[in-house]
C-alpha positions, 0 to 999 in steps of 0.5 A: 458468496462470502470469500472463504480462505478455507474453501479457496485452499481446498479448491486449489488442492482439488485443482492442482493442474492447468493454471494459466498463471500462478502469481507469487506475492499479494502486495500491490504488484501481485494483486494488480497482476492477478486482477489483470490476468483474471480480467482477461479470462485466464485461470489465475491463482495468487499466493501470499506468504502472510497477509495481503499488503502485510509488508511494503504495500500497507506502509506507504505515505498513502499518496497516489502521485507522479512524484514531484521529486522524480521530476527534480531528478529528471526522470520524466518518463517515470513521472509521466507514466505515474501521473497517467496512472494516478488519473486512472486510479482516481477514476477506477476507485473514487471511493479510495482515491481523492484529490489532495492539495499540497502546498510548497511553502515559500520563504524566499521570493524567488521560490514561487516562480521557481516551483511554479514553473516546475509544477506547471511541467508536472501538470502538463505531463498529466495530460488529459488525466490531470486532476487539477492545476497548480497555483501560486498562493499568497501568504493568506491562502497558505495560512487558510489551507494550513492554519498551523503553518509556522508564519515567521518569514512566510511569503507565500507558496505554490499549491498543486494537486496529487492523489491520496488513498488508503493503501491497505484498503486498496489492496483488499479491494483488489483482492475482491476484484480479482476474486470477482473476475474468477481468480483464486487468491489465498493469504498465509500460503508460502511458496517453498519451492519452484518445480521444474521440467527440463529446466523450465519452471512449471509449478510451485510447492506451497505450505499453508502457514496456518495448518502446516499442510503442503500441496503443489500447483502447476501453471503455464506461467509463474510470476514472482511479484514478491516485492522486497522478497523477490530475491528469495524466490529468484534464489529458488530458481538460480542457486548462485543468484545475485541480488537484484533488489536492495532494501531502503527503509521509509518511516512515517509518524502519525500525529493528531490532525490538529498539527496541521489544523486544515485539509491541505498538506505540506510538501517540503521539496528539499530537506537539509539532507536532500530528502523530501518530507510530507505532512499529509492529512489522513483519516483525521490524523496527519502522516509525517514522513518519510525517510530513505535509509539504506538497510542490509536485510529484508524483514516483515516487521521493520522498526523505525530507527531513532535517527529517522524518528528524530529527523522527521520530528525535527524537520516537521517542527521547522514548518509547524507552529506546534512542533511535534514531539515523541509524546505526540506520536500515535503510531510509528511505522516503517516500510521497506522499499524494493529498490533496484540494486544500484549499478556497479560503482554507484554509492550504495548509501544514496538510496534516494538516487536509485530509480523508482522505475519498475523492472520486468525480466524473465529467467532462462527457466521462464520465471517472470519477475516484476520488481521496483515501482510504486503503488501508483503504477501498480496497474501499468506494471501488471499490464506489462507483466501479463503481456510478457507472460502471454508471449512467453508462455504461449497463452492466447492473445487477449488485450488488457481491460483494466485501464477503465475497469472499476475496482470493487467498492467503486462509488463516487465519493464527496469530501463531506462523505469522507468525514465518516470512516465508513466511506472507505468501503464504497458500495459495500458500506450498505452491506456492512450497515445491513449486518449491524441492522440484523444484529444491533450489538454489531453496530456498537463501536469497538473503541469510543474514540473511533468509528469502527464497529463490530459489523466491520470486524465481521465483514473483514472475517467473511468478505476480506479474508482476515484470519486474525486480530492483526489482520483486522486492526492493521489492514482492514480498519487501520487501527494499528496505524492510526493509534497503536495504543488505542488499537491495543484496547480494541484488540479485546473486542475484536478477539471476542467478535472473531472468536464468536464468528469462528467458534474459537475458545478462550485459549485462542483469544488469549493467544491472539491478544498476546500476539497483537499486543507484542506487535502493537508495542513496536509501533509505540514510541517509548 
C-alpha cells in the first residue's frame, strides 16, 4: 500500500492512546529511534514538525565516517564507535553508502609518515568492520586520483577510505523502513505541548501544520529527538530549562565535478584556522566544506555567512589547479549542528573543540532526550535510546535487531551503476521504471541537464510522503542542493505533476512555485 500522510494522521486520531513510544523529531536520530522501536515490536509513532530531514540531516557533508579530526583530538571512543557504525551502515544500505577514497596531499616529506601512522590507527580502530586500508601515494598516484590537484610543491599523499552517502535519501528510506516495521510516521505535525499526569509526561498535544487541526496522543515513553530544537521541547517540560545545546553552523558549496576531475576526494586535515576542509565528489558534482561557526539561534533555513563562503573558496583554491569562484557555486547551503553546550569556563566560540559525542538523559518527568552525535552513529544512538526507554517505561525487554537489519531499498550497488542517478532508489528503481512504462510522459526528464524524471516526482508523492514542490526538489531528488538555479526551472514541471497527482488547482501551483523560488534564491550566491 502507498504511504499516505493523510491516512496516517487519521489513524493517529482514531487511535490516540496506548502507544508504547512517541518519538518527537524526524531527522536521523528520531528516524533511527522509530526504526529500532518498531523493529522490536513496539507500537511506535514519530512526529516531525516540518519535513523528514528538513534541517540538519539533509545538510551534511554526505560522509559516513569515523572522523579523522576527532582522532586528532584524542576522542578514540567516538572514532571507534563511528567506524563500527560506518561498517554497519555500508552493509545495511549498500545502495546509498559507498566506499570513498580520500587523499591527504603532502607538500613536506615528513607529512607522509606522520599522516600514514595516524591513518593506520584509524584502520585498526575499525576492526573487522573496516572498509579498506590506507596507503602512501606517490605524486603520480595523487594526480591520477585527483587530476585537478595543484601540483606545485606536491610530493605525494596518503590515501584512506571512508564512506559517502546521500543523507536525505537515507532519511526517506529510514521512514519507509520504520513504516514497514509497523510504526506510524507523519511529517508536518508539530508537538505544541507535553501532557502530564502527577508530574510525569504521558503524552503530547499535536498540531497538523498543513490544516491547523489539533489532536492528542498518549504513550508510555516520550522521546525528544529534535536535534537543534531539543531545548524547545525541554522547555515544555521544565519552565526554567537551561540550554543543553548550542548552535554551530556548517556551510557547504556545490561546484561542478570538473574542479576535481576524478573520483577521489581531498581531505585537508588542518586549515589556517585549525578547521578541516573536504572536497568530495557527490552525484557528479563536488561538495566543498565545511565551516564550524558559532551562532546564537536555531532556525529551519540558515544562510551561509559571507566569511564562510570566502573561507571555503579561498582554502579550496589553495589545493585545486582551477580556483573556484563565487560564479562557479551551483548551490550554497548551511546546516546547524546540535552540539552539546560547552562546559563552564570553556570558550563558547571554539565550537570545533566541543565533543561530537551524543548525550542521552532523562528528566524527572520521564521525558527522554537524545542529543548531539552525527549521522554515522544514528543507529547506535537509537539503540541506546530505546534501551533506556524500555527500562524507564517498564516496557517488555526486547533486544535490538538493527545491527544487521537491511534498510528499505537495500541493493548491492557497483560503482558503474552509481553513474546513473536512479541508483539511489535501490530496489525501488524497478517500480519507478514501471510507473514510467505505464505512463510514458512520466519517463520524460524534468530538466535537460539532469536525469530526474516525472515518475520520480509521482513516486515521491505516493511512496515518500512528499507534500510540496520543496519536499520533492530539496529532499527526494536533491535538485535544490545540486544546482539551485536549475531547480527553479524544474519547479514548474514538478508543480504540474503534483497538481495532477493531487487534483490541485492553478492557485495552488502558483503558490507552490512562488514559495519554492523564494527558498531556492537563498541557495544562490549573487
